[in-house]
C-alpha positions as CSV (number, residue, x, y, z in Angstrom):
1,X,50.3,72.3,96.2
2,X,49.9,75.4,98.4
3,X,51.8,78.1,98.9
4,X,53.0,77.1,102.4
5,X,54.4,73.8,100.8
6,X,57.1,75.8,98.7
7,X,60.4,76.3,100.7
8,X,61.4,79.3,102.3
9,X,65.1,80.2,101.4
10,X,67.6,82.5,100.1
11,X,67.8,83.6,96.8
12,X,71.3,82.1,96.1
13,X,69.6,78.8,97.5
14,X,67.2,78.9,94.8
15,X,69.7,80.0,92.3
16,X,71.5,76.6,93.0
17,X,68.6,74.5,92.8
18,X,67.8,75.8,89.4
19,X,71.1,75.6,88.0
20,X,71.6,72.0,89.3
21,X,68.5,70.5,88.7
22,X,67.0,72.2,86.0
23,X,69.8,73.6,83.8
24,X,69.6,77.2,84.3
25,X,72.6,79.4,83.8
26,X,73.4,82.6,86.1
27,X,73.9,85.8,83.8
28,X,74.6,88.3,86.6
29,X,74.6,89.1,90.2
30,X,73.3,92.1,92.2
31,X,69.9,93.0,93.7
32,X,68.7,90.1,91.6
33,X,70.0,87.1,90.2
34,X,69.1,87.0,86.3
35,X,69.0,83.3,85.0
36,X,68.6,81.9,81.6
37,X,67.2,78.5,80.6
38,X,68.6,76.4,77.9
39,X,65.2,77.1,75.8
40,X,65.7,80.9,76.4
41,X,63.6,81.6,79.2
42,X,64.8,84.3,81.4
43,X,63.9,84.7,84.9
44,X,64.7,87.0,87.7
45,X,65.1,85.9,91.5
46,X,65.7,88.6,94.3
47,X,69.0,88.2,95.7
48,X,67.5,88.6,99.5
49,X,68.1,86.4,102.7
50,X,64.5,85.0,102.1
51,X,62.4,84.6,98.8
52,X,58.9,85.0,99.7
53,X,56.7,82.0,98.4
54,X,54.1,84.0,96.0
55,X,57.5,85.1,94.3
56,X,59.0,81.7,94.0
57,X,55.5,80.6,92.7
58,X,55.5,83.1,90.0
59,X,59.1,82.2,88.9
60,X,58.3,78.4,88.8
61,X,55.1,79.3,86.7
62,X,57.1,81.3,84.3
63,X,59.7,78.5,84.1
64,X,57.0,75.8,83.6
65,X,58.3,73.9,86.7
66,X,55.6,72.0,88.8
67,X,55.6,72.8,92.3
68,X,56.2,69.3,93.6
69,X,58.9,69.0,90.9
70,X,60.7,71.9,92.4
71,X,60.2,70.8,96.1
72,X,61.8,67.4,95.2
73,X,65.1,69.1,93.4
74,X,64.9,71.7,96.5
75,X,65.2,68.6,99.2
76,X,67.7,66.8,97.2
77,X,70.4,69.7,96.9
């Protein structure tokens, strides 16, 4: 999957997808949203109007989430 296949959306939309589909919990808000998985993996997502695709790709890589899996969850939410 290429970068252009990843969705462009706000940090809040990506937060909702990670919470609902992948079980992440939001720890705090501000310039960045810090989220923690059930396994303890912590990630930071920019709380911007649009999160750039390379940034999202890196977040997914750190979380161990496949691009296609994320895209399916994003489209459902």
